[in-house]
MMTF fields as JSON, N, C-alpha, C and O atoms, coordinates in Angstrom:
{
  "mmtfVersion": "1.0.0",
  "mmtfProducer": "UNKNOWN",
  "numBonds": 267,
  "numAtoms": 268,
  "numGroups": 67,
  "numChains": 1,
  "numModels": 1,
  "chainsPerModel": [1],
  "groupsPerChain": [67],
  "chainIdList": ["A"],
  "bondAtomList": [4, 2, 8, 6, 12, 10, 16, 14, 20, 18, 24, 22, 28, 26, 32, 30, 36, 34, 40, 38, 44, 42, 48, 46, 52, 50, 56, 54, 60, 58, 64, 62, 68, 66, 72, 70, 76, 74, 80, 78, 84, 82, 88, 86, 92, 90, 96, 94, 100, 98, 104, 102, 108, 106, 112, 110, 116, 114, 120, 118, 124, 122, 128, 126, 132, 130, 136, 134, 140, 138, 144, 142, 148, 146, 152, 150, 156, 154, 160, 158, 164, 162, 168, 166, 172, 170, 176, 174, 180, 178, 184, 182, 188, 186, 192, 190, 196, 194, 200, 198, 204, 202, 208, 206, 212, 210, 216, 214, 220, 218, 224, 222, 228, 226, 232, 230, 236, 234, 240, 238, 244, 242, 248, 246, 252, 250, 256, 254, 260, 258, 264, 262],
  "bondOrderList": [1, 1, 1, 1, 1, 1, 1, 1, 1, 1, 1, 1, 1, 1, 1, 1, 1, 1, 1, 1, 1, 1, 1, 1, 1, 1, 1, 1, 1, 1, 1, 1, 1, 1, 1, 1, 1, 1, 1, 1, 1, 1, 1, 1, 1, 1, 1, 1, 1, 1, 1, 1, 1, 1, 1, 1, 1, 1, 1, 1, 1, 1, 1, 1, 1, 1],
  "groupList": [{"groupName": "UNK", "atomNameList": ["N", "CA", "C", "O"], "elementList": ["N", "C", "C", "O"], "formalChargeList": [0, 0, 0, 0], "bondAtomList": [1, 0, 2, 1, 3, 2], "bondOrderList": [1, 1, 2], "singleLetterCode": "X", "chemCompType": "L-PEPTIDE LINKING"}],
  "groupTypeList": [0, 0, 0, 0, 0, 0, 0, 0, 0, 0, 0, 0, 0, 0, 0, 0, 0, 0, 0, 0, 0, 0, 0, 0, 0, 0, 0, 0, 0, 0, 0, 0, 0, 0, 0, 0, 0, 0, 0, 0, 0, 0, 0, 0, 0, 0, 0, 0, 0, 0, 0, 0, 0, 0, 0, 0, 0, 0, 0, 0, 0, 0, 0, 0, 0, 0, 0],
  "groupIdList": [1, 2, 3, 4, 5, 6, 7, 8, 9, 10, 11, 12, 13, 14, 15, 16, 17, 18, 19, 20, 21, 22, 23, 24, 25, 26, 27, 28, 29, 30, 31, 32, 33, 34, 35, 36, 37, 38, 39, 40, 41, 42, 43, 44, 45, 46, 47, 48, 49, 50, 51, 52, 53, 54, 55, 56, 57, 58, 59, 60, 61, 62, 63, 64, 65, 66, 67],
  "secStructList": [7, 2, 2, 2, 2, 2, 2, 2, 2, 6, 1, 7, 7, 5, 7, 1, 1, 1, 7, 1, 5, 7, 3, 3, 3, 3, 3, 6, 6, 3, 3, 3, 3, 6, 6, 6, 7, 7, 7, 3, 3, 7, 7, 1, 1, 1, 1, 1, 7, 2, 2, 2, 2, 2, 2, 2, 2, 2, 2, 2, 2, 2, 2, 2, 2, 7, 7],
  "xCoordList": [-72.877, -72.177, -72.859, -73.047, -73.018, -73.487, -74.931, -75.058, -76.028, -77.16, -77.252, -78.088, -76.422, -76.429, -76.282, -76.925, -75.218, -74.827, -75.983, -75.871, -76.745, -77.683, -78.796, -79.626, -78.798, -80.142, -80.193, -81.09, -78.719, -78.466, -78.69, -79.25, -78.137, -77.844, -79.56, -79.823, -80.478, -81.556, -82.639, -83.762, -82.487, -83.079, -83.504, -83.142, -84.218, -84.651, -84.367, -84.935, -83.631, -83.012, -83.789, -84.024, -84.042, -84.059, -83.393, -82.184, -84.317, -83.244, -82.928, -83.735, -81.59, -81.074, -81.906, -82.062, -82.354, -82.93, -84.302, -84.701, -85.201, -86.794, -87.384, -88.511, -86.372, -87.082, -87.691, -88.218, -87.951, -88.918, -87.817, -86.683, -88.586, -87.79, -87.854, -88.611, -87.04, -87.28, -86.078, -85.905, -85.156, -83.259, -83.383, -84.11, -82.77, -82.688, -81.476, -81.253, -80.601, -79.405, -79.891, -80.811, -79.036, -79.093, -78.106, -78.283, -76.796, -75.598, -74.592, -74.744, -73.466, -72.259, -71.983, -71.497, -72.443, -71.806, -73.204, -73.37, -74.04, -74.949, -76.2, -76.707, -77.121, -78.333, -79.326, -78.917, -80.276, -81.603, -82.686, -82.698, -83.304, -84.746, -85.75, -85.759, -86.517, -87.839, -88.888, -89.712, -88.836, -89.383, -89.203, -89.874, -87.958, -87.303, -86.435, -86.079, -86.123, -85.4, -83.716, -82.989, -83.373, -81.942, -81.116, -81.483, -79.883, -79.11, -77.845, -77.247, -77.067, -76.074, -75.098, -75.404, -73.919, -72.958, -73.21, -73.504, -72.976, -72.925, -71.974, -70.812, -72.289, -71.501, -71.686, -72.819, -70.696, -71.338, -72.611, -73.617, -72.592, -73.816, -74.665, -75.794, -74.353, -75.436, -75.105, -74.013, -76.349, -76.357, -75.469, -75.159, -74.927, -74.366, -72.925, -73.226, -71.647, -70.834, -70.326, -70.584, -69.4, -69.165, -68.327, -68.515, -67.386, -66.372, -67.235, -66.954, -68.137, -68.809, -69.77, -70.108, -70.406, -70.989, -70.167, -70.523, -68.762, -67.978, -67.552, -67.52, -67.241, -66.989, -67.822, -67.489, -69.261, -70.35, -70.175, -69.976, -70.308, -70.039, -69.291, -69.578, -67.955, -66.529, -66.867, -66.134, -67.531, -67.708, -69.318, -69.477, -70.021, -71.218, -70.788, -71.386, -69.699, -69.137, -68.314, -68.326, -67.53, -66.36, -67.281, -67.267, -68.172, -69.383, -69.604, -69.558, -69.902, -70.747, -70.04, -70.437, -68.762, -67.731, -67.313, -66.849, -67.454, -66.785, -67.901, -67.541, -68.978, -70.012, -70.298, -71.133],
  "yCoordList": [62.308, 63.355, 64.937, 66.1, 64.411, 65.183, 65.794, 67.015, 64.904, 64.62, 65.753, 66.654, 65.541, 66.559, 68.248, 69.12, 68.414, 69.462, 70.067, 71.255, 69.471, 69.866, 70.187, 71.021, 69.427, 69.506, 71.093, 71.932, 71.058, 72.418, 73.813, 74.878, 73.433, 74.862, 75.166, 76.313, 74.257, 74.385, 74.788, 74.868, 75.053, 74.969, 76.505, 77.356, 76.616, 78.333, 78.825, 78.271, 79.678, 79.922, 81.437, 82.417, 81.375, 82.678, 84.006, 84.18, 85.057, 86.132, 86.745, 86.576, 87.637, 88.097, 89.54, 90.141, 90.097, 91.461, 91.688, 92.599, 90.63, 90.738, 89.457, 89.401, 88.544, 87.129, 86.5, 85.598, 86.462, 85.219, 84.586, 84.958, 83.362, 82.043, 82.316, 81.596, 83.401, 83.515, 83.656, 84.202, 83.19, 83.466, 82.308, 81.315, 82.63, 81.683, 81.783, 82.954, 80.96, 80.806, 81.294, 80.793, 82.398, 82.659, 82.241, 81.876, 82.157, 81.608, 81.505, 81.84, 80.936, 80.391, 81.916, 82.945, 81.68, 82.601, 83.687, 84.309, 83.786, 84.9, 84.714, 83.94, 85.458, 85.144, 86.058, 87.178, 86.02, 86.663, 86.711, 85.75, 87.461, 87.537, 87.987, 89.19, 87.343, 87.521, 88.359, 88.912, 88.45, 89.172, 90.812, 91.74, 90.71, 92.033, 92.795, 93.973, 91.716, 92.299, 92.626, 93.385, 91.727, 92.31, 90.934, 89.82, 91.285, 90.591, 90.185, 91.254, 89.206, 89.452, 88.024, 86.88, 88.598, 87.651, 86.311, 86.497, 85.182, 84.343, 83.31, 83.652, 81.815, 80.98, 79.855, 79.824, 79.153, 78.762, 77.966, 78.368, 77.049, 76.21, 76.398, 76.045, 77.11, 77.362, 78.852, 79.393, 79.447, 80.788, 81.584, 82.766, 80.313, 80.976, 80.202, 79.062, 80.26, 79.222, 79.423, 80.315, 77.891, 78.013, 78.999, 79.336, 79.538, 80.555, 81.963, 82.576, 82.594, 83.464, 83.356, 84.506, 82.407, 82.056, 82.396, 83.032, 81.861, 81.899, 83.648, 84.3, 84.105, 85.517, 86.377, 87.08, 86.097, 86.878, 86.767, 87.698, 85.56, 85.293, 86.071, 86.751, 85.717, 86.6, 88.142, 88.872, 88.622, 89.949, 90.642, 91.797, 89.689, 89.759, 89.858, 90.565, 89.087, 88.666, 89.751, 90.18, 90.293, 91.524, 92.599, 93.031, 93.038, 93.968, 94.329, 95.504, 93.282, 93.065, 93.283, 93.808, 92.701, 92.9, 94.37, 94.889, 95.232, 96.253, 97.678, 98.764, 97.195, 98.132, 97.475, 97.939],
  "zCoordList": [46.536, 46.538, 45.448, 45.806, 44.378, 43.401, 43.808, 43.905, 44.046, 44.617, 45.862, 45.925, 46.617, 47.672, 47.458, 48.042, 46.424, 46.248, 44.972, 44.671, 44.469, 43.703, 44.292, 43.932, 45.319, 46.469, 47.083, 47.176, 47.461, 48.186, 47.13, 47.389, 46.073, 45.277, 44.68, 44.317, 44.625, 44.361, 45.266, 44.77, 46.504, 47.557, 47.515, 46.703, 48.414, 48.384, 50.055, 50.996, 50.176, 51.586, 52.255, 51.547, 53.445, 54.104, 53.701, 53.853, 53.116, 52.93, 54.174, 55.088, 54.45, 55.729, 55.441, 56.504, 54.538, 54.522, 54.822, 55.547, 54.107, 54.317, 55.325, 55.818, 55.461, 56.288, 55.608, 56.259, 54.526, 53.72, 53.009, 52.71, 52.801, 52.154, 50.568, 49.917, 49.841, 48.53, 48.008, 46.918, 48.713, 48.415, 47.064, 47.013, 46.405, 45.067, 44.312, 44.004, 43.898, 43.233, 41.713, 41.066, 41.315, 39.709, 39.11, 37.947, 39.677, 39.058, 40.193, 41.368, 39.557, 40.862, 41.727, 41.259, 43.057, 43.776, 43.963, 45.013, 42.927, 43.406, 43.473, 42.661, 44.577, 44.953, 44.895, 45.2, 44.669, 44.226, 45.478, 46.246, 45.625, 46.483, 45.675, 45.411, 45.269, 44.771, 45.251, 44.522, 46.608, 47.377, 47.386, 46.935, 48.125, 48.286, 47.099, 47.154, 45.828, 44.873, 45.138, 44.497, 46.374, 46.252, 46.08, 46.451, 45.411, 45.019, 45.678, 45.803, 46.193, 46.844, 46.621, 46.285, 46.939, 46.703, 48.131, 49.312, 47.474, 48.304, 48.24, 48.018, 48.426, 48.678, 46.962, 46.483, 46.312, 45.16, 45.205, 44.62, 45.763, 46.485, 47.062, 46.721, 48.287, 49.516, 49.722, 49.552, 50.152, 50.529, 51.257, 51.11, 52.48, 53.732, 53.791, 54.146, 53.635, 53.487, 55.461, 56.268, 55.609, 56.859, 57.406, 58.575, 56.707, 57.117, 57.175, 58.205, 56.415, 56.591, 57.777, 58.056, 58.663, 59.69, 60.726, 61.718, 60.444, 61.732, 61.93, 62.974, 60.451, 60.579, 61.469, 62.423, 60.798, 61.17, 63.065, 63.845, 63.315, 64.959, 65.851, 66.836, 65.079, 65.826, 65.583, 66.25, 65.019, 64.452, 65.663, 66.059, 65.873, 66.638, 68.134, 68.944, 68.434, 69.724, 70.068, 71.222, 69.114, 69.032, 69.531, 70.683, 68.466, 69.008, 70.113, 70.476, 70.881, 71.915, 73.183, 74.223, 72.832, 74.408, 74.307, 75.322, 72.974, 72.912, 73.754, 74.209, 73.695, 74.242, 75.433, 76.209]
}
């Protein structure tokens, strides 16, 4: 269990701004992209939490149904 969390927190993730795989964890919940230099808040061990993904899907679905 601990190894799985450590692997996920040290992995690099795809930046949602520039699209490059440069998003890296700086501290608990703080993520920084080395390419576009954006710093964002995210999950403690992973860049995207499951609840954030669910909210984004519902928001996009709602947005498309209104238009």
